[in-house]
Each structure stands twice: as C-alpha cells, then as structure tokens.
N, C-alpha and C positions, 0 to 999 in steps of 0.2 A: 215267510214273514207273517203268517197268520196270527201268531201269538202277539207280535208287535201291534198289528191292527186291532186285535181283540182288546189289548190293554188300552189302546187309544179310545176305542169305542166305549170302554168301561169308565173312562174319565181319569185314568191313572196318568200322572205326568211321566213323560218319557225323556230321559236325560241323554244328551248328545255331546260329542266332542268334535271340535273343529280341527280339520287337518289342512295345513297350508303348505307343508313340505312333502316331496315325493317319497313317502316312507311306508309302503305297503306292509313291510315287516313289522313296523310299529303297530299298525292296525291289528295284525295277527296277534301281537303280544298283549295289547291292552283291550282287545275286542270284547272280552267278557265283562269288562268294567262298565260298558256303556250299552244303551239301547239302540243308538243310531249314530251315524257319522255324517258330518257336514264336510264335504269335499270341495274346497274353495277354488273353483276355476276362474273366479273373478279377481280376487286380490292375492291369492296364493301363488306359489311358484310351481304350478302344475300345468303340463301340456296334455294332449290327448292320450298318449300312452301312459302317462302317470295316472290320469284319472281312471283309465280302463283298469290298470293294475290295482288301484285302490278299491274300485267297485268289486273286482274279483276277490280281493282280500276280505271285504265286508261279507260277500257271499260265503266265503270259506268259514268265517267265524259266526255266520248266521245273524248278522246285524244289518239293519236298514242303512241304505246309502242315499244321500241326497246331494246331488251335484249343483253347486251354485255356478250358473253360467255367467258370462261377462255382461250380457245385455239381453235385448229382446229379439235378437236374430233368430228366425225360425230354424235355420240350419243348425245353429249351436244347441238350441233346445232339443231338437229331434235327435242330434248326435248323442247328447247326454243320455236320453232315454233309450236309444239304441244300444248303448253300452250295457243296459240291464239295470240301471240305477232304480232304486225304489221311487225316486222322484227328482224333481228339479226345483231349485230356488232361483227365482227370477228377480233381480234387483230393480230399484227405481221405477216402481209402478205408481204413477201419480194420479190416475183417474180410471174410471170404469172402461173407457174406450181402450186404453192401453191394456187393461186386464183382459178384455175380450180378445184383443189381438194375440196376447200370450196364450190364451186358451186355444185359439186357432192353431198355434204352433205345437202345443203340447198334447192335444187330444185328437184321436182319430174321428173321421166322419161317423155319424152325422153331427156330433157335437163340435168338432174342430176340423182341421185340415192337415193333420200330421201325415207325413209321407210314410208309406208302408215299405218294409223290406230290411229292417235292421238285422245285420248279419248275426250278431250274438243272440238276439231275441229269437230269430228263426231257428238257429242251431240248438238252442236250449229248450224252446217251447213249441216249435213247429209253426207252420204258417197260420195256424188259428189263433195265435197269441193276441191279435188285434181285437178279437171279439170281447175280451175282458180287460184289455190294457187301460181303457179309460178309468175303470174302477180300481185296477191294480196299482196304478202309478199315481203319485201325489204331486199336484201343482201347488207350490208355495210361492206367493207373491210378497215382495217386500215393500212396505210403505215406509218411505224414508224422507218425506218432505212435508212442509206445511200444507201444500196442495193435496198431497195424498191423505194426510190426516183429515182434512176437510171433506174428503170424498170417501172415507174409509167404509161407510155404510154401503155406498153404491158399489165399491170394489168388492166387498164381501158378498154382495148379492149376485154377482156375475156367475152364471152357471158354468161349471167346469173349474172354477177356482176352488181348491180344496182347503187351503190354509192361508192365513194372512200373518205375516211376520213383521214385527216392529224393527226398523233399522235406526237405532238411536243416534249413532255417530253422524250420519249424513243429515238426519233431521235436526240435530242440535247445531251442526255446522251451518245449515241454511237459516237458522235462527240467529246466527251471529255469535254462537258460543265458542270460545277457544277450545281446540282439541287437546291441549295439554293441561286442561283443568277438568276436575271431576264433573260429570253431569249432575245437575240438581235432581236428586232422587225423587222429590215430590212431583217434578214436571214429567220425568220419565214414567213414573207410576201412573200419572194421569193419562198419558198417551197410551200406555199399555192397557189400562182399564177400558179406554175407548175402543181399542182393537178387540179385546176379549168380548166386550158387550156386542159389537157388530157381528163378530163371528158367531156368538150364541144366537143372535136374532135370526141368522141365516143358516144355521146348522153347519157351520164350518169350523175347522180346527184353528187354533191360535198358536203362535210360536214367538220366541223371544230369546235374546241373550240373557243368561242368568249366571254370569261368571262372578264368583265371589259370594260369600254367605248372604250378605244383605240383599243383593239383587236376586239371588236364587230364592230366598224367602219370599220376596215380593211376587215372583213368578208363580210359586206354589200357592201362595195365599189367594192370588187372583184366579187360579185355575187354568193357567197356561198349559197347553197340551204338550208342545215340543219345546224343551228348554235346553239350549246349548250352554253347558255348564263349564266347559274347559276348552283350552286351545293347546295344540301341540307345542307352540313356541313357549307357552307358559311353563310346561313341564321341563323343557330343555333349559330355559333361562333360570328357573328356580332351582332345578337339580344341579346345574353347573355352579351357580352361586353358592349353594350349600356345600358342595364337595370342595370347591376352592377355599371357602372360608374355613372349613374343617382342617384341610391340609396345612394351611398357613398358620392356623392356631396350634397345630401339633408341632410345627417347626419352631414357633415362638416359645412354646412350653419346653421343648427339648433344649433350646438355647439357654433358657433361664435356669434349667436344672443342672447345667454343666458347671 
C-alpha cells in the first residue's frame, strides 16, 4: 500500500468506492478503477466472513480497504484491523473524549490499548507486526452531528486520529433536514471546509462522500484527501435501469415496425 500512502502524502486525492453488498468478486472486477474501498460494516449487508473476504479481495487487487465498524466497541474495531484492513472508519464521534476512546481501541500501546494477536496479521506479517501497526493502519473518525462539528478542532487534535470524515446524512438529519430532499450544498460545503481546515491545522487527513459530479468537484476543490465517489448499489441500480429501458425500447420499436 506504499504507493497509496505516498500519493496521500503528496496531496493527491484518492478516490474510493463504497461496498455494501457481500460481493468480493465485484471488488476483483472493478478494483483497478479505484484507489480504495469502503467496506460498510455499519449500514451494509456484511457480516464478519463477508468483510474478511472483501479485505482479501482488496489485497488481491492491491487496493486499500477501510472497514466501517458499527460503533465504538473496541472488540469490533480490533477485529476489523485483525482482518488486515488498511484502516477503520468509526461512526458518530461527537467529541474529543470519544475520539480518544476510539484511539485506545484502534492503536497498540503505548498510544492505545488494542489487543495483540490478530490471526491474519500474525500469519502474514509475523509477531512483529505490532511494532509498525500504529503507523501502518489508518483511523478515520466520522463527525456526523452538530456537537461533533462544534468540537471538530478538538477531535482532529487527538493523537492517534489519522483522518476526519464528514458524515452529511446524520448531520443534516440532526439539524431537522428531511432525508428525501437534497442537502443544501452551500451548508455541506461549509461543514466540509471546517473539517478540512481542522485537519490541516493538526496534520491530519480529511475524507468525505463525493458522489456525483457537483459534490466531487467540491471535495477536490477543497483538497479532501479521501473521496468516496461511488457506491455499489448505484452501479447496480443504474445499470439495471439502463438495461431494462433499452430492452423495453427494443420491444416497442419492434412492435411498431411490424
């Protein structure tokens, strides 16, 4: 993953794809299109074996894998890292105290309190893997609430937090915005700017969803480091709709020509 880390350190945006379905074969097929994969263990339909297979698929195609865990549970965070994932995405981090607790779960001593002994990590890298694991793995925390936005500078300042990710859906929901309406782009842009600024002040990476041309352009223009630009369900839904539309149009054209 050195080239991925090198590109990040050089300031180049890295574009990712969100995987919500247990489709490791799909990661093998489209892996070369993306720099990293978001494996959604929070809202996706993925269990332990699914996530493990997806991490292995990412390794096979030489792409970074970030597992979003369901919450702050230390066992779930450690298990995701023991799979050999490049990093973890932890949702709903509202303040610096929660960020520090997450660091305790994700990082080995002396920085944190992660438990040693991951089967896959030992098998692949030997028992010495813990010596560099704190640097080799990336902890991404999601800021998804008004409380979190108010504390974003303190969250980004926590040692061991490597990256801060804006979670716009939960943030807008908590502000009373309906989920079936588009988010006001100027508001989201302002939130994202605040996160990028905090991350730059503290030497951390920034991350955001950049699905669709407009939001992707915002992310690139602000200098977001990790941009999730697509979702597997989007490919499936749009591809299915296009194929169905084409087939039905052929049938209509054929009927009219008779």
